[in-house]
N, C-alpha and C positions, 0 to 999 in steps of 0.2 A: 234631440229627435234628429234623425238623418233625414237629409233633403233628397227626395227621389224626383225632383221636377225634371221635365225634360230639358230644360235649359242647363241644369247642372249636370245631367247625364251627358249631353252633348259636349260640355266643357271638358269633362273627364276623358271622353273619346278623343277629342282634339289634342289633349295633352299627351296621351299615350302614342298617338300618331305622330306627333311633332318629336317626342322623345325617342321614338322606334320607327323612323320612317322605312326602315329595310324589312320590318316584320310583316308577314301576311296577316289578314284579318280572317278569323274563323268564326262563324256564328253557331252557338249551341243553343238549340230550342229545348226548353223544358217540355215535360209531359203536358202541362197545362197552357202551353203556348197557343193552342187552337184545339178546341174540343170537337172540331169536325162540323160545326154548324155553319161556318163562313169559309170562303175561300182565302181570304186575307184577314188578319187580325193584328191590331196594335197590341203590343205587350205593355203591361203596366209596371212590370218588374224587370228592369234592364240594368245589367252590371257589367263591369269591364275589368279585365286583368290581363297580365302578360304570362306566357307560359310556353309550352312546347308541345308539338305533336309529331308522331312518327309518320312522315310523309312518304309512305310506301304502300304496297298492296299486302303488307303483313298485318292482318287484322286480329282482334280477338275473337272469341267463339261466337259473338253476336254480330260480327261483321261491322264492328264500330271501329272508329279511329282510336288509336292508343295514344293517350296523353300523359302516361306516367311511366317512367323507367322501371320502378319496382313491379308494377303490374305486367310490363313486357317481360321481365325476368321470369314471373311466375307462369306466364303463358308459355313460353319458351320451354321452362322446365316440365310442365304438364305435357307438352307435345313429345318430349324425348324421354319421359320417365320410363314408359314400357320398354324401350330400347336399351337404355343405359342407366347405370347405377353408380353411386359413389363419387369417386374422383373423375371418371370418365364423364358423368352427367355434369359434374361442376364445370369441367373444361369445355364440353360442348356448349353449355349455357353461356360461358364467358366469351367463347369464340363468336357465337351467334350474335350476342350483344355488341361486340366489336365490329362485326360485319354490318350491323344495322346502325351503328353510330353517325355515319355521315347523313343519314335520312332523318335525324332530328332536326326540326325547323322551329325558330323562334316565332311566336304568333301573338297577336292581340286577341283575346277571346272576347266575344260578346255574347253573354249569357242572357237570354230573353225567355220570360214565361209570364204568367199571369197568377 
């Protein structure tokens, strides 16, 4: 059985912060985090992980922050597909990925939902 107690969750977050003191902390709230009945709500399912985000104003089609390099490559390809094809498209995608490389930041994710 997995222990989801608040104390255990806090210990995990402390461990990640200690191991990665230079990482930013990003909170990702799930759809069930707040049903809209309350201004603030404690979440019963809280998990932690390290990862990376694209820390720039280059967003996906839903204006959400990009957390996956493969997804970013797909987004760039989709945006350029009508203008370029074949090797030109591949090169443009590769160039844009290289341009955005400095904007990837390591983070500690806090996933919260109910």
